[in-house]
C-alpha positions as CSV (number, residue, x, y, z in Angstrom):
1,X,13.7,94.0,-7.0
2,X,13.5,90.6,-5.7
3,X,10.4,88.6,-5.9
4,X,8.5,85.9,-4.2
5,X,5.5,83.7,-5.1
6,X,3.6,82.7,-2.3
7,X,1.5,79.5,-3.0
8,X,-0.8,78.7,0.0
9,X,-4.8,77.9,-0.2
10,X,-5.2,79.9,3.2
11,X,-5.9,83.5,2.9
12,X,-4.9,83.8,6.5
13,X,-1.4,82.3,5.9
14,X,-0.7,83.8,2.6
15,X,-1.1,87.3,4.4
16,X,0.8,86.5,7.2
17,X,3.8,85.2,4.8
18,X,3.4,88.6,2.8
19,X,3.6,90.5,5.4
20,X,7.1,89.0,6.3
21,X,8.3,88.6,3.0
22,X,7.7,92.2,1.7
23,X,9.4,93.3,5.1
24,X,12.9,92.1,3.4
25,X,11.9,94.1,0.4
26,X,10.3,91.1,-1.7
27,X,8.0,92.1,-4.5
28,X,5.2,89.3,-3.6
29,X,2.7,87.2,-5.7
30,X,-0.1,85.2,-3.9
31,X,-1.9,82.1,-5.4
32,X,-4.4,80.0,-3.5
33,X,-3.2,76.3,-5.3
34,X,-0.1,74.4,-7.0
35,X,-2.0,74.7,-10.3
36,X,-2.3,78.4,-10.3
37,X,1.4,78.5,-9.0
38,X,2.6,76.7,-12.1
39,X,0.7,79.0,-14.2
40,X,2.5,81.8,-12.5
41,X,5.9,80.5,-12.7
42,X,5.7,79.2,-16.5
43,X,5.7,83.2,-17.1
44,X,7.6,84.4,-14.3
45,X,10.2,82.5,-12.3
46,X,10.5,84.4,-8.7
47,X,13.5,84.6,-6.7
48,X,12.2,82.5,-4.1
49,X,8.7,80.6,-3.6
50,X,7.2,79.7,0.1
51,X,4.8,76.8,-0.7
52,X,2.3,74.9,1.2
53,X,2.0,71.0,1.0
54,X,-1.7,70.2,1.2
55,X,-3.7,72.4,-1.4
56,X,-6.5,71.5,-3.9
57,X,-5.6,70.8,-7.5
58,X,-2.0,70.6,-7.1
59,X,0.2,69.3,-3.7
60,X,3.1,71.1,-2.8
61,X,5.2,67.9,-3.9
62,X,3.3,67.8,-7.4
63,X,4.2,71.2,-7.7
64,X,7.8,70.9,-6.6
65,X,8.2,67.8,-9.4
66,X,6.4,70.2,-11.8
67,X,8.6,73.1,-11.5
68,X,11.8,71.3,-12.1
69,X,10.5,70.6,-15.5
70,X,10.2,74.4,-16.5
71,X,13.3,75.6,-18.7
72,X,14.6,78.5,-16.5
73,X,18.0,80.2,-16.3
74,X,18.1,79.9,-12.6
75,X,16.6,77.7,-9.6
76,X,14.3,79.7,-7.1
77,X,15.0,79.2,-3.5
78,X,11.7,77.2,-2.3
79,X,10.6,77.1,1.2
80,X,8.2,74.9,2.3
81,X,5.7,76.2,4.6
82,X,3.1,73.3,6.1
83,X,1.4,72.0,8.8
84,X,2.9,68.7,7.9
85,X,5.2,67.7,10.7
86,X,5.8,64.3,9.8
87,X,9.5,63.4,9.1
88,X,8.5,61.3,5.7
89,X,6.3,64.9,4.7
90,X,9.9,66.6,5.4
91,X,11.9,64.5,3.7
92,X,10.0,64.0,0.5
93,X,9.7,67.8,0.0
94,X,13.3,68.1,0.3
95,X,14.1,65.1,-2.0
96,X,11.5,66.9,-4.2
97,X,13.5,70.2,-4.5
98,X,12.5,72.1,-1.5
99,X,15.6,74.2,0.1
100,X,13.7,74.7,3.6
101,X,11.1,73.1,5.3
102,X,9.2,75.4,8.0
103,X,6.5,73.9,10.0
104,X,3.5,76.4,10.4
105,X,2.9,75.4,14.2
106,X,6.6,76.8,14.7
107,X,7.8,80.5,15.8
108,X,7.3,82.8,13.1
109,X,10.6,83.9,13.8
110,X,12.0,81.0,12.4
111,X,10.4,81.6,9.1
112,X,11.9,85.0,9.2
113,X,15.4,83.5,9.9
114,X,15.0,81.0,7.0
115,X,13.8,84.0,4.6
116,X,16.6,86.4,5.9
117,X,19.5,83.6,5.4
118,X,18.4,82.8,1.9
119,X,20.6,83.2,-0.9
120,X,18.1,85.5,-2.4
121,X,19.2,88.0,0.4
122,X,22.7,87.0,1.4
123,X,23.9,87.7,-2.2
124,X,23.3,91.3,-2.0
């Protein structure tokens, strides 16, 4: 079964994202900050990670840089899902390793499309 890690300090956001991700058949795990996300990834690299940018303990950018250092047999597909709409934040996330960037204020169907068109699902 495909797996997805949701890293966001907002319980509401995690629940919303979880509902979407599970509708595509992913087994999901939720954590509330980048540090907990790294702890999870050191043991289990998921197929997909949906990551917030502004979190306590470890930001999304710090997480993206840290996950690059973990030895792994494949690179998870990473969608940054953030309230940050600043072009510099988007560019920084992509440069740090994000595959997609989704603004939380955007239509939730755009996030659905990004998940549906991810290599995690297209490779089936």
